[in-house]
BABA-726879 format. One record per residue (C-alpha): residue number from 1; chain; y negated, x negated, z negated. Coordinates in steps of 0.02 Angstrom, whole numbers, plus 50000, padded with zeros to 5 digits. Each point is the difference from the previous one (the first is absolute). Layout:
residues N
  num  chaine     yy     xx     zz
  NUM       A      Y      X      Z
...
//
This chain:
residues 282
  num  chaine     yy     xx     zz
    1       A  39157  34750  43645
    2       A  50025  50174  50069
    3       A  50189  50025  49996
    4       A  49986  50132  50138
    5       A  49965  49854  50116
    6       A  50182  49952  49981
    7       A  50074  50173  50033
    8       A  50106  50037  50154
    9       A  50058  50163  50080
   10       A  50182  50039  50033
   11       A  50041  49950  50179
   12       A  50189  50020  49988
   13       A  50035  49814  50013
   14       A  50093  49889  49877
   15       A  49916  49961  49834
   16       A  50033  49873  49864
   17       A  50026  50078  49826
   18       A  49903  49917  49860
   19       A  49942  50021  49821
   20       A  49820  50048  49962
   21       A  49969  49823  49936
   22       A  49997  49942  50181
   23       A  49830  50080  50022
   24       A  49914  49863  49899
   25       A  50075  49871  50116
   26       A  49939  50096  50152
   27       A  49828  50031  49923
   28       A  49978  49813  49970
   29       A  50060  49960  50175
   30       A  49882  50129  50075
   31       A  49851  49934  49903
   32       A  50036  49821  50048
   33       A  50030  50021  50186
   34       A  49846  50111  50018
   35       A  49897  49855  49933
   36       A  50099  49870  50098
   37       A  49994  50089  50169
   38       A  49814  50038  49988
   39       A  49946  49840  49912
   40       A  50087  49890  50129
   41       A  49951  50105  50151
   42       A  49866  49883  50067
   43       A  50062  49841  49919
   44       A  50165  49984  50095
   45       A  50043  50032  50181
   46       A  50161  50093  49959
   47       A  50056  50084  49839
   48       A  50188  50029  49988
   49       A  50099  50109  49879
   50       A  50184  49963  49968
   51       A  50119  50111  49900
   52       A  50168  49913  49971
   53       A  50087  50153  49925
   54       A  49906  50139  50086
   55       A  50119  50147  49975
   56       A  49962  50163  50093
   57       A  49815  49995  49956
   58       A  50008  50154  49887
   59       A  50063  50019  49822
   60       A  50050  50157  49904
   61       A  49969  50001  49813
   62       A  50157  50054  49908
   63       A  49912  50088  49856
   64       A  49884  50109  50105
   65       A  50075  49996  50175
   66       A  49829  49961  50074
   67       A  49986  49888  50151
   68       A  49892  49844  49994
   69       A  49959  49864  50124
   70       A  50107  49845  49984
   71       A  49927  49828  50029
   72       A  50004  50005  50193
   73       A  49904  50165  50011
   74       A  49878  49940  49868
   75       A  49965  49844  50103
   76       A  49986  50098  50162
   77       A  49874  50119  49920
   78       A  49868  49874  49944
   79       A  49821  50029  50056
   80       A  49997  49840  50102
   81       A  50177  49986  50070
   82       A  50086  49833  50015
   83       A  50008  49925  50173
   84       A  50190  50001  49993
   85       A  50138  50067  49888
   86       A  50174  49926  49983
   87       A  50131  50108  49914
   88       A  50174  49935  49955
   89       A  50135  50119  49939
   90       A  50189  49981  49987
   91       A  50044  50187  49998
   92       A  50001  50065  50181
   93       A  49964  50179  49947
   94       A  49850  49946  49897
   95       A  49933  49890  50140
   96       A  50019  50142  50127
   97       A  49904  50118  49884
   98       A  49862  49872  49979
   99       A  49990  49970  50187
  100       A  49983  50188  50030
  101       A  49864  50015  49869
  102       A  49904  49855  50076
  103       A  50011  50070  50177
  104       A  49949  50175  49946
  105       A  49863  49961  49874
  106       A  49936  49826  50049
  107       A  50026  49987  50189
  108       A  49857  49877  50024
  109       A  50059  49874  49870
  110       A  50092  49844  50059
  111       A  50167  49998  49909
  112       A  50154  49889  50013
  113       A  50165  50060  49925
  114       A  50134  49878  49943
  115       A  50169  50074  49956
  116       A  50108  49908  49873
  117       A  49993  49904  49837
  118       A  49833  49908  49992
  119       A  50089  49845  49935
  120       A  50103  49993  50159
  121       A  49858  50057  50114
  122       A  49859  49890  49936
  123       A  49991  49903  50164
  124       A  49976  50162  50097
  125       A  49863  50050  49877
  126       A  49914  49832  50023
  127       A  50009  50019  50189
  128       A  49911  50169  49986
  129       A  49849  49921  49913
  130       A  49864  49955  50127
  131       A  49973  49814  50024
  132       A  49859  49923  49899
  133       A  49876  49891  50095
  134       A  49819  49944  49997
  135       A  49957  50145  50114
  136       A  50104  50128  49906
  137       A  50018  49986  49812
  138       A  50140  50101  49920
  139       A  50014  50057  49819
  140       A  50152  50095  49937
  141       A  50036  50106  49848
  142       A  50185  50020  49957
  143       A  50068  50134  49883
  144       A  50173  49963  49931
  145       A  50083  50148  49914
  146       A  50189  49980  49980
  147       A  50104  50117  49892
  148       A  50085  49853  49913
  149       A  49993  49811  49994
  150       A  50066  49982  50177
  151       A  49846  49908  50063
  152       A  50032  49821  50051
  153       A  49862  49874  49964
  154       A  50035  49914  50166
  155       A  49932  50158  50084
  156       A  49835  49984  49906
  157       A  49994  49814  50034
  158       A  50019  50024  50188
  159       A  49865  50135  50005
  160       A  49884  49890  49897
  161       A  49987  49878  50146
  162       A  49874  50129  50066
  163       A  49840  50056  49912
  164       A  50083  50132  49891
  165       A  49956  50083  49834
  166       A  50146  50081  49907
  167       A  50025  50147  49883
  168       A  50180  49989  49939
  169       A  50099  50122  49895
  170       A  50115  49905  49882
  171       A  50136  50115  49932
  172       A  50014  49897  49843
  173       A  50030  50145  49880
  174       A  50098  50113  50117
  175       A  50117  49861  50057
  176       A  49984  49832  49912
  177       A  50005  50060  49820
  178       A  50149  50114  50031
  179       A  50104  49871  50095
  180       A  49963  49838  49908
  181       A  50182  49964  49955
  182       A  50055  50020  50181
  183       A  49859  49892  50068
  184       A  50038  49859  49878
  185       A  50171  49979  50080
  186       A  50003  49849  50118
  187       A  50080  50108  50135
  188       A  49847  50114  50006
  189       A  49870  49941  50126
  190       A  49875  50144  49989
  191       A  49876  49912  49885
  192       A  50026  49836  50094
  193       A  49937  50087  50156
  194       A  49859  50093  49911
  195       A  49920  49844  49925
  196       A  50057  49879  50135
  197       A  50091  49887  49879
  198       A  50179  49973  49944
  199       A  49958  49912  49836
  200       A  49901  50140  49917
  201       A  50139  50026  49870
  202       A  49957  49829  49924
  203       A  49818  50050  49983
  204       A  50048  50171  49932
  205       A  50104  49918  49863
  206       A  49848  49900  49942
  207       A  49880  50147  50023
  208       A  50111  50119  49899
  209       A  49989  49884  49848
  210       A  49819  50055  49977
  211       A  49997  50165  50094
  212       A  50151  50112  50033
  213       A  49915  50105  50135
  214       A  50095  49973  50162
  215       A  49869  50106  50088
  216       A  49859  49885  49944
  217       A  50101  49848  50051
  218       A  50030  50066  50176
  219       A  49817  50049  50019
  220       A  49954  49823  49949
  221       A  50125  49925  50123
  222       A  49939  50108  50144
  223       A  49819  49961  49963
  224       A  50035  49813  49991
  225       A  50079  50006  50171
  226       A  49851  50094  50071
  227       A  49877  49875  49924
  228       A  50101  49860  50080
  229       A  49966  50082  50168
  230       A  49814  49985  49970
  231       A  49962  50171  49927
  232       A  49873  50010  49860
  233       A  50038  50036  49818
  234       A  49901  50149  49940
  235       A  49906  49970  49838
  236       A  50074  50160  49927
  237       A  50173  49978  50069
  238       A  50066  50052  50169
  239       A  50112  50141  49939
  240       A  49967  50179  49946
  241       A  50132  50090  49897
  242       A  50045  50178  50052
  243       A  50084  50120  49879
  244       A  50040  50185  50001
  245       A  49846  50108  49972
  246       A  50036  50021  49815
  247       A  50015  49811  49983
  248       A  50174  50006  49922
  249       A  50102  49928  50143
  250       A  49952  49838  50091
  251       A  50042  50009  50185
  252       A  49936  49856  50104
  253       A  49857  49878  50029
  254       A  49876  49985  50143
  255       A  49957  49820  50041
  256       A  49848  49960  50106
  257       A  49971  49833  50087
  258       A  49858  49936  50108
  259       A  49937  49830  50053
  260       A  49819  50055  49988
  261       A  49897  50058  49850
  262       A  49938  50150  50102
  263       A  50176  50071  49995
  264       A  50001  49995  49811
  265       A  49827  50077  49994
  266       A  50069  50148  50099
  267       A  50155  50008  49888
  268       A  49897  49999  49840
  269       A  49892  50139  50068
  270       A  50147  50111  50047
  271       A  50082  49972  49829
  272       A  49850  50083  49919
  273       A  50061  50164  50072
  274       A  50180  49982  49945
  275       A  50066  50071  49836
  276       A  49997  49876  49855
  277       A  50163  49903  50007
  278       A  50050  49833  49929
  279       A  49991  49837  50098
  280       A  50101  49843  49981
  281       A  49893  49850  49954
  282       A  50065  49826  50042
//
């Protein structure tokens, strides 16, 4: 993919600082939603894009200082725009910057803005999705990109009551591996909320007897919960491992889930253009 497609000019608005490794994530997202938005154009009445942690829409790479489109601007820039965009962001300054960028650069796009933590605002996000009916079919793609493991599975579960495909960043290396001792304490509820279960410690104890990777365990737990919602298991695994460009430091995992094989066909195609990284196999 031409990386210049992701570049952005300085407009004086707030930006989100990031490492250069984020560009692989954005390249994969860009490849996928280009295929999704065009491929589903005449198959569904409405195509909806949701970004649960939208940020200001623009990211600045720490090593070079260059500005790049964040996930909202990538989604807004696709050749065949979505019929509606829903952006949720907790930081008021970031949301104001994103709103200004949308109004200035994409005035004809239909956009809903939801201010607050997506876990607390999931009902407002659901209300913003057009109603599905026989006369108007609605398909949604949801990008979930938290900075840590602060996603609550209940949020995903509620959204899954609609026709939604998910691409979820799991901060398993950046967060889970570093804080295992804290999360094992009964008083800690963060992992309970992430995997939607309070008894995961029992399963972890058994899992760790054969595999001491807490990251792999959590990926397995999250995937199992998604499969229980009716999402398909990908033959090659649902998760792609992202590391720093030199491959020395693992950072996070991208987990893709769809209820239809066409979604995985798109995902497989876009992975061909990503850099060679490891994938968990379950």
